[in-house]
C-alpha positions in Angstrom: -19.4 9.1 -21.0 -16.6 10.2 -18.7 -17.4 7.7 -16.0 -17.3 4.8 -19.0 -13.9 5.9 -20.2 -12.5 5.7 -16.7 -13.9 2.4 -16.4 -12.4 1.0 -19.5 -9.1 2.7 -18.6 -9.0 0.9 -15.1 -9.8 -2.3 -16.9 -6.9 -1.8 -19.4 -4.5 -0.9 -16.5 -5.6 -3.9 -14.4 -5.3 -6.3 -17.5 -1.8 -5.1 -17.9 -0.8 -5.4 -14.3 -2.2 -9.0 -14.5 -0.1 -9.6 -17.7 3.1 -8.2 -15.9 2.6 -10.2 -13.0 2.0 -13.4 -14.9 5.3 -12.8 -17.0 7.1 -12.2 -13.7 5.8 -15.3 -12.0 6.6 -17.3 -15.2 10.3 -15.9 -15.4 10.7 -16.9 -11.8 9.7 -20.6 -12.2 
């Protein structure tokens, strides 16, 4: 259960980071 929670947390962080980068790139261009 702990491993599954860690995986979901990692996925959430990766998604948030991807959205942040997408916003920064859109803002630059």
